[in-house]
C-alpha positions in Angstrom: -76.5 296.1 56.9 -75.4 292.5 56.4 -77.2 289.7 54.7 -80.9 289.4 55.7 -80.6 292.3 58.1 -79.0 290.4 60.9 -76.8 293.4 61.7 -77.7 297.0 61.7 -75.2 299.7 62.0 -72.4 297.1 62.6 -74.2 296.0 65.8 -76.3 292.8 66.0 -80.0 293.4 66.1 -80.3 291.7 69.5 -77.7 294.1 71.0 -79.7 297.1 69.5 -82.9 295.8 71.2 -81.1 295.4 74.5 -79.6 298.9 74.2 -83.0 300.4 73.4 -84.6 299.1 76.6 -81.7 299.4 79.0 -83.1 302.7 80.5 -86.8 301.7 80.2 -88.6 302.5 83.5 -90.4 299.1 83.7 -87.1 297.3 83.1 -85.3 299.4 85.8 -88.2 299.1 88.3 -88.6 295.3 87.9 -84.9 294.5 87.2 -85.8 293.1 83.7 -83.7 293.0 80.5 -86.8 293.6 78.4 -90.3 295.0 79.3 -92.4 291.9 79.5 -95.9 292.0 78.2 -98.7 289.8 79.3 -99.2 286.6 77.3 -102.6 288.0 76.2 -101.0 291.2 74.8 -98.1 289.3 73.3 -100.5 286.9 71.5 -102.5 289.9 70.2 -99.3 291.3 68.6 -98.4 287.9 67.2 -101.8 287.5 65.7 -101.4 290.9 64.0 -98.0 289.9 62.7 -99.3 286.6 61.4 -102.1 288.4 59.6 -99.7 290.9 58.0 -97.4 288.0 56.9 -100.3 285.8 55.6 -99.3 283.1 58.1 -102.2 280.7 58.1 -101.8 279.2 61.6 -102.0 280.8 65.1 -98.7 282.2 66.4 -98.7 282.3 70.1 -96.1 283.2 72.7 -96.1 279.5 73.7 -95.4 278.3 70.1 -92.7 281.0 69.8 -90.9 279.7 72.9 -91.3 276.1 71.7 -89.8 277.0 68.3 -86.9 278.9 69.9 -86.2 276.0 72.3 -86.3 273.3 69.6 -85.6 274.7 66.1 -83.4 277.6 67.0 -81.3 276.3 69.8 -81.4 272.6 70.4 -81.4 271.7 66.7 -78.4 273.9 66.3 -76.3 272.3 69.0 -76.9 274.7 71.9 -76.4 272.7 75.1 -79.7 271.9 76.9 -78.3 273.5 80.1 -77.9 276.8 78.2 -81.4 276.5 76.7 -82.8 275.9 80.1 -81.2 279.0 81.5 -82.4 281.1 78.5 -85.9 279.9 79.0 -85.8 280.7 82.7 -86.3 277.1 83.8 -85.2 276.4 87.4 -85.2 272.6 86.8 -83.5 271.0 83.8 -86.3 268.4 83.6 -88.6 271.1 82.4 -86.3 271.7 79.5 -85.8 268.0 78.8 -89.4 268.0 77.5 -88.2 269.8 74.4 -85.3 267.4 73.9 -87.8 264.5 74.1 -89.8 266.1 71.3 -86.5 266.2 69.2 -85.8 262.6 70.0 -89.2 261.6 68.6 -88.7 263.7 65.5 -85.3 262.2 64.9 -86.7 258.7 65.2 -89.5 259.6 62.7 -87.0 261.2 60.3 -84.7 258.1 60.5 -87.7 255.8 59.7 -88.4 257.9 56.5 -84.7 257.7 55.6 -84.6 254.0 56.2 -87.7 253.6 53.9 -86.0 255.6 51.2 -82.8 253.5 51.4 -84.9 250.3 51.2 -86.7 251.6 48.1 -83.4 252.5 46.4 -81.9 249.1 47.4 -84.8 247.2 46.0 -84.7 249.3 42.8 -81.0 248.7 42.4 -81.4 244.9 43.1 -84.1 244.6 40.4 -82.0 246.5 37.9 -79.1 244.1 38.5 -81.2 241.0 37.8 -82.3 241.7 34.2 
């Protein structure tokens, strides 16, 4: 296995999961890649995982999708069209909602950076006038 378990038996974990379910009856009958659970059942499993991992906020299927769309893909340069397809959106405008969240976060982060630079500039200016 490679660093942090991203590969198992020289095959990426995602491929192992896809291989595991390729002959699953539900997948075959419904033409699915993975057997999809109801949101309620998925949220029950996520709650169990968060309890076992001492995560102190509610994990939900919605929050997992949101994190995948923003933190995992868009923040790492995956094109919005690709993210849209992965999320199963038929309209790119639906996916653009995630990009707007990123734009707001970028703006907030840049304001913090600007404040830090202003503080350093003021400190440097004061030290030059002694």
